[in-house]
N, CA, C and O atoms as a GROMACS GRO file, in nm:
protein
  220
    1UNK      N    1   0.913  34.258  -8.551
    1UNK     CA    2   0.965  34.142  -8.497
    1UNK      C    3   1.135  34.164  -8.443
    1UNK      O    4   1.226  34.227  -8.496
    2UNK      N    5   1.131  34.092  -8.330
    2UNK     CA    6   1.286  34.114  -8.301
    2UNK      C    7   1.374  33.989  -8.416
    2UNK      O    8   1.333  33.888  -8.473
    3UNK      N    9   1.484  34.047  -8.412
    3UNK     CA   10   1.558  33.968  -8.524
    3UNK      C   11   1.544  33.788  -8.500
    3UNK      O   12   1.547  33.723  -8.605
    4UNK      N   13   1.531  33.713  -8.379
    4UNK     CA   14   1.545  33.634  -8.342
    4UNK      C   15   1.406  33.523  -8.336
    4UNK      O   16   1.393  33.406  -8.302
    5UNK      N   17   1.318  33.627  -8.387
    5UNK     CA   18   1.201  33.569  -8.354
    5UNK      C   19   1.192  33.469  -8.507
    5UNK      O   20   1.206  33.502  -8.625
    6UNK      N   21   1.159  33.330  -8.440
    6UNK     CA   22   1.125  33.234  -8.502
    6UNK      C   23   1.049  33.250  -8.670
    6UNK      O   24   1.114  33.224  -8.772
    7UNK      N   25   0.929  33.290  -8.673
    7UNK     CA   26   0.832  33.330  -8.696
    7UNK      C   27   0.912  33.407  -8.852
    7UNK      O   28   0.895  33.374  -8.969
    8UNK      N   29   1.003  33.522  -8.793
    8UNK     CA   30   1.118  33.599  -8.910
    8UNK      C   31   1.182  33.513  -9.003
    8UNK      O   32   1.187  33.536  -9.124
    9UNK      N   33   1.237  33.399  -8.939
    9UNK     CA   34   1.323  33.306  -8.998
    9UNK      C   35   1.264  33.224  -9.111
    9UNK      O   36   1.302  33.203  -9.226
   10UNK      N   37   1.125  33.175  -9.020
   10UNK     CA   38   1.080  33.090  -9.104
   10UNK      C   39   1.028  33.203  -9.255
   10UNK      O   40   1.065  33.189  -9.372
   11UNK      N   41   0.955  33.284  -9.211
   11UNK     CA   42   0.913  33.363  -9.315
   11UNK      C   43   1.036  33.376  -9.439
   11UNK      O   44   1.006  33.366  -9.558
   12UNK      N   45   1.154  33.397  -9.401
   12UNK     CA   46   1.251  33.461  -9.457
   12UNK      C   47   1.284  33.299  -9.571
   12UNK      O   48   1.309  33.302  -9.691
   13UNK      N   49   1.276  33.202  -9.501
   13UNK     CA   50   1.327  33.057  -9.544
   13UNK      C   51   1.220  33.028  -9.658
   13UNK      O   52   1.264  32.969  -9.756
   14UNK      N   53   1.065  33.067  -9.658
   14UNK     CA   54   1.003  33.055  -9.745
   14UNK      C   55   1.003  33.175  -9.871
   14UNK      O   56   0.958  33.166  -9.985
   15UNK      N   57   1.051  33.253  -9.824
   15UNK     CA   58   1.084  33.347  -9.959
   15UNK      C   59   1.207  33.317 -10.004
   15UNK      O   60   1.220  33.344 -10.124
   16UNK      N   61   1.284  33.280  -9.961
   16UNK     CA   62   1.421  33.170 -10.032
   16UNK      C   63   1.398  33.099 -10.137
   16UNK      O   64   1.453  33.105 -10.247
   17UNK      N   65   1.284  33.003 -10.084
   17UNK     CA   66   1.241  32.897 -10.169
   17UNK      C   67   1.156  32.989 -10.282
   17UNK      O   68   1.167  32.990 -10.404
   18UNK      N   69   1.088  33.046 -10.216
   18UNK     CA   70   1.000  33.157 -10.364
   18UNK      C   71   1.103  33.179 -10.480
   18UNK      O   72   1.094  33.147 -10.598
   19UNK      N   73   1.206  33.245 -10.410
   19UNK     CA   74   1.317  33.302 -10.538
   19UNK      C   75   1.366  33.210 -10.618
   19UNK      O   76   1.392  33.219 -10.738
   20UNK      N   77   1.383  33.091 -10.524
   20UNK     CA   78   1.449  32.955 -10.608
   20UNK      C   79   1.351  32.930 -10.721
   20UNK      O   80   1.380  32.924 -10.841
   21UNK      N   81   1.230  32.917 -10.668
   21UNK     CA   82   1.141  32.913 -10.762
   21UNK      C   83   1.107  32.972 -10.885
   21UNK      O   84   1.054  32.924 -10.986
   22UNK      N   85   1.148  33.090 -10.858
   22UNK     CA   86   1.118  33.193 -10.977
   22UNK      C   87   1.276  33.206 -11.082
   22UNK      O   88   1.272  33.247 -11.199
   23UNK      N   89   1.384  33.171 -11.023
   23UNK     CA   90   1.476  33.142 -11.088
   23UNK      C   91   1.478  33.063 -11.178
   23UNK      O   92   1.534  33.093 -11.283
   24UNK      N   93   1.400  32.906 -11.156
   24UNK     CA   94   1.404  32.817 -11.247
   24UNK      C   95   1.305  32.849 -11.351
   24UNK      O   96   1.322  32.821 -11.470
   25UNK      N   97   1.183  32.916 -11.298
   25UNK     CA   98   1.104  32.953 -11.399
   25UNK      C   99   1.147  33.045 -11.486
   25UNK      O  100   1.137  33.013 -11.605
   26UNK      N  101   1.215  33.202 -11.449
   26UNK     CA  102   1.316  33.253 -11.547
   26UNK      C  103   1.366  33.151 -11.624
   26UNK      O  104   1.283  33.143 -11.715
   27UNK      N  105   1.454  33.064 -11.644
   27UNK     CA  106   1.512  32.969 -11.714
   27UNK      C  107   1.469  32.893 -11.755
   27UNK      O  108   1.540  32.835 -11.837
   28UNK      N  109   1.357  32.848 -11.738
   28UNK     CA  110   1.268  32.723 -11.820
   28UNK      C  111   1.199  32.787 -11.906
   28UNK      O  112   1.170  32.722 -12.007
   29UNK      N  113   1.139  32.961 -11.897
   29UNK     CA  114   1.086  33.042 -12.011
   29UNK      C  115   1.108  33.030 -12.151
   29UNK      O  116   1.023  33.032 -12.240
   30UNK      N  117   1.271  33.014 -12.164
   30UNK     CA  118   1.299  33.027 -12.279
   30UNK      C  119   1.296  32.953 -12.365
   30UNK      O  120   1.340  32.996 -12.472
   31UNK      N  121   1.246  32.811 -12.363
   31UNK     CA  122   1.228  32.674 -12.387
   31UNK      C  123   1.102  32.621 -12.433
   31UNK      O  124   1.094  32.504 -12.396
   32UNK      N  125   1.001  32.658 -12.499
   32UNK     CA  126   0.863  32.623 -12.520
   32UNK      C  127   0.802  32.496 -12.468
   32UNK      O  128   0.688  32.489 -12.423
   33UNK      N  129   0.912  32.368 -12.479
   33UNK     CA  130   0.911  32.258 -12.427
   33UNK      C  131   0.910  32.255 -12.280
   33UNK      O  132   0.867  32.157 -12.219
   34UNK      N  133   0.967  32.385 -12.206
   34UNK     CA  134   0.919  32.372 -12.048
   34UNK      C  135   0.792  32.432 -12.047
   34UNK      O  136   0.779  32.468 -11.930
   35UNK      N  137   0.708  32.458 -12.098
   35UNK     CA  138   0.615  32.553 -12.017
   35UNK      C  139   0.543  32.545 -11.933
   35UNK      O  140   0.505  32.621 -11.844
   36UNK      N  141   0.517  32.418 -11.972
   36UNK     CA  142   0.461  32.307 -11.830
   36UNK      C  143   0.546  32.354 -11.681
   36UNK      O  144   0.501  32.394 -11.574
   37UNK      N  145   0.659  32.334 -11.718
   37UNK     CA  146   0.734  32.353 -11.587
   37UNK      C  147   0.738  32.528 -11.541
   37UNK      O  148   0.756  32.568 -11.426
   38UNK      N  149   0.720  32.593 -11.634
   38UNK     CA  150   0.750  32.763 -11.608
   38UNK      C  151   0.619  32.761 -11.526
   38UNK      O  152   0.650  32.804 -11.415
   39UNK      N  153   0.523  32.739 -11.527
   39UNK     CA  154   0.390  32.741 -11.516
   39UNK      C  155   0.372  32.692 -11.364
   39UNK      O  156   0.303  32.755 -11.283
   40UNK      N  157   0.442  32.571 -11.331
   40UNK     CA  158   0.426  32.496 -11.188
   40UNK      C  159   0.497  32.582 -11.121
   40UNK      O  160   0.446  32.629 -11.019
   41UNK      N  161   0.671  32.636 -11.172
   41UNK     CA  162   0.743  32.725 -11.061
   41UNK      C  163   0.693  32.842 -11.074
   41UNK      O  164   0.776  32.879 -10.991
   42UNK      N  165   0.650  32.915 -11.094
   42UNK     CA  166   0.549  33.035 -11.085
   42UNK      C  167   0.438  33.040 -10.958
   42UNK      O  168   0.424  33.110 -10.858
   43UNK      N  169   0.359  32.913 -11.029
   43UNK     CA  170   0.240  32.903 -10.930
   43UNK      C  171   0.323  32.892 -10.771
   43UNK      O  172   0.299  32.973 -10.681
   44UNK      N  173   0.438  32.761 -10.755
   44UNK     CA  174   0.510  32.716 -10.661
   44UNK      C  175   0.566  32.876 -10.615
   44UNK      O  176   0.503  32.908 -10.515
   45UNK      N  177   0.618  32.935 -10.637
   45UNK     CA  178   0.658  33.065 -10.629
   45UNK      C  179   0.553  33.162 -10.534
   45UNK      O  180   0.571  33.215 -10.424
   46UNK      N  181   0.454  33.161 -10.614
   46UNK     CA  182   0.344  33.259 -10.550
   46UNK      C  183   0.307  33.202 -10.418
   46UNK      O  184   0.311  33.272 -10.317
   47UNK      N  185   0.263  33.046 -10.415
   47UNK     CA  186   0.234  32.950 -10.284
   47UNK      C  187   0.362  33.014 -10.199
   47UNK      O  188   0.330  33.095 -10.112
   48UNK      N  189   0.462  32.994 -10.211
   48UNK     CA  190   0.565  32.989 -10.077
   48UNK      C  191   0.585  33.161 -10.044
   48UNK      O  192   0.649  33.198  -9.946
   49UNK      N  193   0.540  33.230 -10.111
   49UNK     CA  194   0.559  33.386 -10.107
   49UNK      C  195   0.455  33.433 -10.007
   49UNK      O  196   0.465  33.517  -9.918
   50UNK      N  197   0.324  33.337 -10.057
   50UNK     CA  198   0.202  33.364  -9.959
   50UNK      C  199   0.221  33.303  -9.826
   50UNK      O  200   0.172  33.352  -9.725
   51UNK      N  201   0.302  33.184  -9.828
   51UNK     CA  202   0.286  33.136  -9.707
   51UNK      C  203   0.400  33.209  -9.602
   51UNK      O  204   0.402  33.207  -9.479
   52UNK      N  205   0.486  33.269  -9.688
   52UNK     CA  206   0.586  33.369  -9.597
   52UNK      C  207   0.462  33.480  -9.488
   52UNK      O  208   0.456  33.503  -9.367
   53UNK      N  209   0.397  33.515  -9.581
   53UNK     CA  210   0.323  33.640  -9.563
   53UNK      C  211   0.243  33.639  -9.423
   53UNK      O  212   0.223  33.716  -9.329
   54UNK      N  213   0.201  33.484  -9.471
   54UNK     CA  214   0.108  33.453  -9.342
   54UNK      C  215   0.185  33.392  -9.257
   54UNK      O  216   0.103  33.353  -9.173
   55UNK      N  217   0.279  33.360  -9.226
   55UNK     CA  218   0.382  33.361  -9.137
   55UNK      C  219   0.418  33.448  -9.020
   55UNK      O  220   0.520  33.426  -8.956
   0.00000   0.00000   0.00000
């Protein structure tokens, strides 16, 4: 894809969002009280990475 392809930019944006969700999951995993949030952010990261792939 050319560098200015809007799909490439959109895919990069989805991947950046996925990375932020993973960062939050890594922070939350150290606290057992936040286990639900850890799982949620992992799921969100996977969904956003899939959206990037499909884009």
